[in-house]
C-alpha positions in Angstrom: -9.8 -5.7 4.5 -7.6 -8.8 4.1 -10.5 -11.2 3.6 -11.9 -9.1 0.7 -8.5 -8.9 -0.9 -8.2 -12.7 -0.6 -11.5 -13.1 -2.3 -10.6 -10.7 -5.1 -7.3 -12.4 -5.8 -8.8 -15.9 -5.9 -12.1 -15.3 -7.7 -11.1 -17.3 -10.8 -10.7 -20.7 -9.2 -13.6 -20.3 -6.7 -16.9 -18.5 -6.8 -17.3 -15.3 -4.9 -20.4 -16.7 -3.2 -18.5 -19.7 -1.9 -15.5 -17.7 -0.7 -17.7 -15.3 1.1 -19.5 -18.2 2.9 -16.2 -19.9 3.9 -14.6 -16.6 5.1 -17.8 -15.5 6.8 -18.2 -12.2 5.1 -21.2 -10.9 3.2 -21.2 -10.6 -0.6 -22.7 -7.1 -0.3 -19.7 -6.2 1.9 -17.3 -7.5 -0.6 -18.9 -5.6 -3.5 -19.0 -2.4 -1.4 -15.3 -2.8 -0.7 -14.6 -3.6 -4.4 -16.4 -0.5 -5.6 -15.0 1.9 -2.9 -12.8 4.7 -4.1 -9.3 4.5 -2.8 -8.6 7.2 -0.1 -6.1 10.0 -0.6 -4.0 8.6 2.2 -3.9 5.1 0.7 -2.8 6.5 -2.7 -0.1 8.6 -1.0 1.1 5.6 1.0 1.4 3.5 -2.2 3.3 6.3 -3.9 5.7 6.6 -1.0 6.2 2.8 -0.8 7.2 2.8 -4.5 9.5 5.7 -4.0 11.2 4.2 -0.9 11.6 0.8 -2.7 13.2 2.6 -5.7 15.6 4.5 -3.4 16.5 1.4 -1.5 17.3 -0.5 -4.6 19.4 2.3 -6.1 21.3 2.8 -2.9 22.6 -0.8 -3.0 20.1 -1.9 -0.4 21.6 0.2 2.3 19.8 2.3 4.8 21.1 4.9 7.3 20.0 7.4 9.9 16.3 8.2 9.5 16.7 11.9 10.1 19.7 12.5 7.7 19.4 9.7 5.2 15.7 9.8 4.6 15.8 13.6 4.1 18.6 13.2 1.5 16.8 10.3 -0.2 13.6 12.3 -0.4 15.4 15.3 -2.0 17.3 13.0 -4.4 13.9 11.4 -5.5 12.3 14.9 -5.9 9.9 14.3 -3.0 9.1 16.9 -0.4 10.3 16.2 3.2 7.6 14.9 5.5 6.0 17.8 7.3 6.0 16.1 10.8 9.8 15.6 10.8 12.2 18.5 11.5 15.7 18.1 10.3 
């Protein structure tokens, strides 16, 4: 949740209690969010974001056809093709 992330990123200058009050969220909700284990889907999304950014930077910031280019970039990066796309 964006509000919880904002609180977490700015907890040094302001107190958590004060930010929760201003942003109208409960402290217990913030701490529940903070202690929650990251989902498998979220971990996979972050991993793919890093891989896509690396491919984009190494390809001189060019992108091409999704079906052909993404497949080739995935193979070049050692990633498996996404199962819901057929090439």
